[in-house]
N, C-alpha and C positions, 0 to 999 in steps of 0.2 A: 218344642219339647220334645226330651232326651228319652231313651229309651232305658234304662238300664241296663245295665251292663253291656252299651254301644258305644265303640269308641269313635268319637266324630269324626277325630284329627285322622284315621284311620284312610289311608288311599287305596283305591282300586289297586290289584296286583296287576304289572305292568305283562300285557300279553302280545308285545310284540315281536319276539323272538319264536311266539307258540308255529303262527299257522307257516313260517319255514323248516322250521323241525318238522312238523305235519307234512309238508311236501315233499323232504328228502327220506323221514322213513315209509313214507306208502310211495314214492320211486322206488324205492331200494325192498320195497317188500312185496310191490305188484310185480317186479323184474324178475325174483327170484319164484314166482310160481312156475317161471319154463323159459327154456331158455331166449334171447332176446333176436329179433330178425339184427343186420347186421347196421339194416337203413337206421332202424331206430335206433342204435346206440349212434352213427352219423349226426342226426338230429340231435340230441342228447350233447354230444361234443358240441356242437355249430351251436346251441341256442348257451349254453356252458359260456363260450368264447362271445357272444352278442351278447347277451344281458350287462356286464360290466362296460362297456361299449356305451350302449345304451345310459346308463346310468353315469358315465361321465358326462357326456353329452349334455342331457339333460342340466345336469349339475352347472358347468359349463356356458350356457343357456338362461342357468339362473330358473326358468320352468318346471322344476322337478314339484309332483304335487306327493303328498305320501302314501294316497293311495298308488298311486303310479308305479311309486317305490318300493310299497310292497307287493303289489302284482311283481313285479321285476326279480323281488328277491326267491318267491317263493318259486317263481322259473327257472331261477338259476341253482337253487337247491333243489329242486324236483328234479333236474340235470341229472347234478352231484348224484343224490342217488341211486339213476336209472345206470349210468357209470359205474358208479358204486360195487353196483351186483349183475351187472350184467357183463362185463370184462368175462372176472369170475367162471360168469355160467357159462360163459360158451367154453371158457377156457378148459372147463371142468366135463362140461357136455362133448365136444369135438375135439377132444386132446387123445394120446395114445392108450390111457386108462380105462377111457370110455370104450375105445372100437375094441380094447381086449374083456374087458366087461360084456361085451355082448356077445362076443364069441365065444365067451367062457373058455378064456386059454388058462390054461397053466405056465404061472411068470416067479420068477424070482428079485424078489422086491427089497430096501432097505429106504429106513425111512426113519424118523422122531419121532417116538408117542408125545400125543400132544392132547391128552386128556387121562383122570383117572381109569384106571380096566372096570367095567361091572358086571358081574356073575348072575347069566339069569339063570337061573333053576327050570328044566321045563319035564317032558315026558323021555327027554333022549337020556339027562342026565347034564350036567351043568356045562353053560355055554360061557366064555367068559369075551366081552365087547370090547375092544378097545382101538383107540382111533388113534391115527397114526397118519403125518405126512409123508407120502412119497418123495426121494429124493433119487432114488436110481433104479431102473426099471430093464430087467433080462428075461425076455419070452419072445419065441421064436430068432434066434439070433441074431435078435437086435439088441444092442444097452443105449437106454432111455437115461438124461440127466432130465428130473422133471423136479417140479414140486406140486403136486396136488394131494386135496386129503383120500384119504380113504375109509373104509372102516374093518378090519381084521375081526372074526370072527371065530374064536379057535378052542376046540374041543379036549386040548394037552394042556398038561400043566405047566407052570414057568411061564403065564403069561399076567396074571393074577398080580404078580405082585410088584409087576413095575410103573414105577414112578414117569412123570410129565420129562420128558427133556430126556427120554434115553433113548440112542442109539441101538436100532433093531434090524437084525435081516433075518428071511425067512422064507420061506417054497409056500406056494399057495393056490388056489384055485380061482381065478377071476370070474366076477359075474355083475351084473348090470343093477346099478339102485334103486331103492323104491322111489316111488314118482315126487317130488318136492323135498327129497334127500341132498343134506350139499354135501356129497362125496362124488369124486367121480367114480367109484369102483368099490362091489365089498368082494373082501378075499374070506376065502372059508381056508382052513389051515388045520391040519392034525397030528403037529408037532411042536414042541418048544423052540421057545424063535435058536437062531444058531449063533447066532453072536447075542450077546448083551452090551451097550456102552455104561459108562457112569452117569448118573443123573447130573444135573449143577447144584453148586452147592444151595439155593434158594431149597431146589426143590426136595433137593436129599435132607433139610435142618425140617420143611415140611413136611416128610415122610417119617422123621422121625418122631417129630409132635404127635403127628397123629395116632402112632402108632402105641405113643407112648402111652393117651389116653384113652385107646382102646381099653390094655393091659389095667389102664385105675380102674378102667368100670369095668370089669371081669365080675367084680366079687360084689355088683348091688343086684340087687334080686330080683326076677323078671323083668317086665318089659322098659323096666326103667336104664337098665344095664346100656340098651339099644337105643334110647332115648336120647340122654345127655349130649351123645358125639352127632345125630341129628342136631341138637339145638347149636351145638355150639361150633359144630365144621360142615354142615348138612351132611354128613357119613349117615345114611340113613340103609349100609348093607347089612343092618343088626339091626336090624327095627321089626318090633310083632308087626303080622302082617293087620292081625286084630287093631290093634293101634294108630296103624297109620287108616286103616278105611275110616277108624274114628276121628280121627283127625280132618278128614277129609268131610266128612259128615257136619262134624261141628264148625265146620269155617276155618280150622287153625293149621292149615297144612303152609302156609306158608311157616308160622316156626318151623320147621324141621330143613327147613333151606333156606343155607347162607342170603342174607339179605340188608336191606339201608338200618333196618332193624338194631339186626347185630353190631353194625359198624359205629351208630348211634348210643349202644350200650358200650360199648369199649370208651367211643369217643367222650362220654357224658363222665365215667367212671374213669375214667386219666383223666379229664378237668379239675373235676371234685379235689382228685390228691393233690395236682400241682397246686391247685390254689391258697393251699394250705401254705404254700412255700413262699420263699420271699425273692423270688425270680421274677423277671423284667418279664414284660407280659409278652416279649416274641420269646422266649430259651423256653416261657411253658406253652405257647405254641407249638412249636416244633417236638418238644417231650410228648404232647396230645396226637401232633402228625406221627413220629416214631409210634407210638403204641400202634396207632392204628394200619401204620405201616404192615406192623410185627403181628395185629392180627390176619392182615391180608393174604401173608407167609403162610403163616397157618391154615389158614380155609384156603389153598392155593393161590398162585395169580392169575387166575383164569379171566376173561374177557367179563364174565358174568360175577365176579367176585369185586372185580374191578370198579364193575360199572356199581354193583353195594356199595362198594366204598365210596364212591360219590353220593349216591343218594341219601346216605347215611349222612356226608355233614350237609344235605342240603333241605334233608331234615330235620338236623341242631338249629340251619342258619332260622329256619319257617316257624320250627316251634320254641326254641331258646331265644332267640332276640323278638320273635314278632313281625320280621320283617319280611314280609309276604311278597310284596312288592320287588322286592331282589330277589326271594327265593325262585319264583316263577322264571324270569330272563335264565338264573343259572342251570334253572332243569330244564330247559329250552335246547341249552347251550352245551349243555350235558348231553343230551337228545344227539343234537345235531351230529357233536365232534363223536359218541360212540357209535352211530349207525352210518356215519363215512368212512369210521375207520375200519370196524368189523359185521359190514353187512350184512352176514347172516344173523345178525342181532335185530333187524327187522323182523322175523317170523319169529323171536323166541314167545314162547309165553310166557318163559321168566323174565324178562326184559318188559314185557308187556303189561305185566302184574305190579312190578316194581315202580314203573314209570307212572301205573293209573294211580296207586300209591299213592307213589308221592303228589300226585299230581290233587289227590283230594287233598293230604295234608295239608297243601300252602293253601288251596283257595274255597273248601271245606269247612274247616277246621275253625281256623278265629271267627268266624260269626257265629257255629254251632255252638261252640264254647260262650262267647257269650253272651248268645241268649238264651243258653241251656244255667248261666252262671244266676241272670235272674231267678231261678225258680228252687234252681238245686245248692247247693254246698259247692265251694269252688273243687275242690277234693274228686267230687262223683262228675261235673261239669265235664273235667277233662278228659278224663278217658274213655267217657262216654261218646264225643265227641268227636277222638279216636279213630274209637271203632269203627261209630258207625261213618263217618266218612271213609273209612279205608274200605268197610262192608260195602256202601255205596257206588264206589270208585270202581271195586273189584268183581263186582258179580257178574257184569254183563259179558268181561272178557270169560269168566268159566263157563256163562249160557252160553256164550259161538264155542269153545271146545267141548262143549257136552253134560258141565255138571250140572243139576238143578239148583235150585235158591236154596240155599240155608235159611229157616229164618231162629236161627239160636247163635247166629254169627254172632251178634257182636255182645248177649250175655256170656256169652262164654267165653272172647274173646278180653269181655274186662275181667270175668273172674280168672284169667291166663294172665293177664299182661302185672300183675305181682310178681307175678313167681318166673318169672321170662326172664328178666336181668340178676339174680342171686344166683342162678343155673349157670345161665351164659357169664355171670362173674367168677363163679367157681371153676367152671368146667374149664373154664379158659387157664384159671389159676395152678387145678389140677395139671394140665396140658405139664404148663412151665414144672414144677414139680416133679414130673418125673423126668425129667434130662439128668435131676440131680438127686434126687432120694424120692423111691419108691413107697414107703410108708405113709411119705406127707402127701405124696399125689392120693393116695387110697383114701385116706383120712377125709382129703378135701373132695373125693368122688363123693366120699361117702352122703355130707354135708349137703352136694349139691344134689342127690339122687331123691331128698326131699320136699324139695322144689317139682322136681320132675315126677314126683306120686301125683302131687296138688294136678298138675297138665293133665297127668294120664286120669286120676279120676274126674274132671272137668269133661274133658273131651267123650269118655265115658256115661256121666248123665248127660251129656246134653245129647248125644247120638241115640239115645236110647228114650227122649223127648218123644210123644206122639204127634208127627206132623216135623220129626226138625227140619224136613226135606222135603221141600213142592218141586212137581216135576215142571219143567217148561220146558216149551221147544227149542231146540239145539240150534245153534249151526246163527251165521249173521242177521239172517232174520229176527231170530229169537231174542240176542240181546239187542237189536232195535226194540223191539215191543219191550223190553226191559227197561231197555230207556224209558222210552215216552211213560209207561207204566211208573216208575221212577220219579217223574217230571209230574204228572197227576196227583200221584204220592204226592208230592213234597208240597206243591200247591193248595194242595187241602189240609196239611197239617197246620200252613200257617193262617189259617180262619178258626177259631173258635168253633163256630160250628161243623166247623167239616170233624177239628176234630174230635167234637161229641159224637158225631155218626158213626167217622173211625173207630171210639171205644165202645159205643153201644154193637157196632158186627163183630168185633175182636171178643168181646164174652160173647154175643149168640157162637158164633164160631167155633171158641174154646168149649164151651157145655156140649152142642151138639158132638163133636168131637171127644167129648169126654165120654157119654153116654154111646157113641157107635162103639169106642174101645173096650168103656167095659163090656158091652155085649159082649163082642168078640172075645175077651180072657174069658169071657162066661161068669162075670163079677151077678151082673145084674140076670133074675131071672127072665128067659122068653117060651114067649108062647109056639 
């Protein structure tokens, strides 16, 4: 018997690369928690050299078996992750910057800005936080050449407008970083940069485009002015604090960070445009790739944005072609390459959320979509499956870092989904138009403000629903407990009697909650 909406030809996803990718991820993340001893690095290096020799020997004897090959691959990737994160960690912790930071010495530094400056508003005024890669250090009569990351904390003007790739020099007081930070030292600066070099052509273009969007949105009303740059570029510097909290409670925070969804929207829009042409397929693919590259430049080609671009491509493969069997190896290979090339990503919350959401899209959505399509219209089953899968996949990560469990995330994201694409596309068009014609850019930004207003309304209403977010134990134990609860819940939902019990309990809980909330606000008389 064939289940309605079920594809009997669909093959299960190919998970052979998942274990090696997770092993490399675990090695890089675990090693980044503390400085590894030399012995650990030697063992990892020997393991990385020995495992390929074992594979070659087994292949020559034709006695290699799949479980043995899988174990050897995991060991090799685990060792590679330990080395990729451990070597830089030792260089940071035992280098001259760390020693001078521990002594809180004064120093002259020269280096390159590696990320966007962030402005923190505190009780003592504004503090500008700038990530810098130090290339020259002068302290205690020594002139040292090196390449180590630091965090500049500046209270003077002249730092907030810097662009990545600009060469700067300054003087300040060194201090040790916090435990777990991926920098060698912190530099407290009370003066403007002594010298500032020009940015690269790519970063200059990105800076001009981002500034153009901020100017175009200056005429928008209320919090829409700060939301549109967040949707398009991940620029939340002007986002209203109340809107930020509403988005968090409603489970919509991912909308104001550059993610694979942004890249997927750009790819889909470019694909719709080029398909109307009569160009060869490879030419069409080239134009779509150029559109994605342009968006990456616009959002700044940092490792996180590059990761979002790759995840967006994988999401298109999974959702558009339905070939989840090929999408999972692509996701695992992407994780493997990114973690080994940039091991700091292994402990990045944004990276973890992006991988979890994409894995949910690849693994859960096809089956859930087909199951729901037998009971709901196709246009409703698709967004419901996507929102539910993303919520289930990302909730344990959010709980692990201390967030509660949102009960309104799925309906809120379903309602928000229709507004995200037009806001993003119109925002990108406004950004490009700002370079050539300001009135046109403001006109497009005004239209983009309409879906932004809808998103703000959805977040506001969802955040104010009684019980929108429930408390949950934070940390790894809470994440494991949530995964177990989710598995039990999904197993219950698969049975008809279980669904009836859940519906009954939900109705009773909702009724009790309404009565309690009514008494709290004084709607019902109390004795």
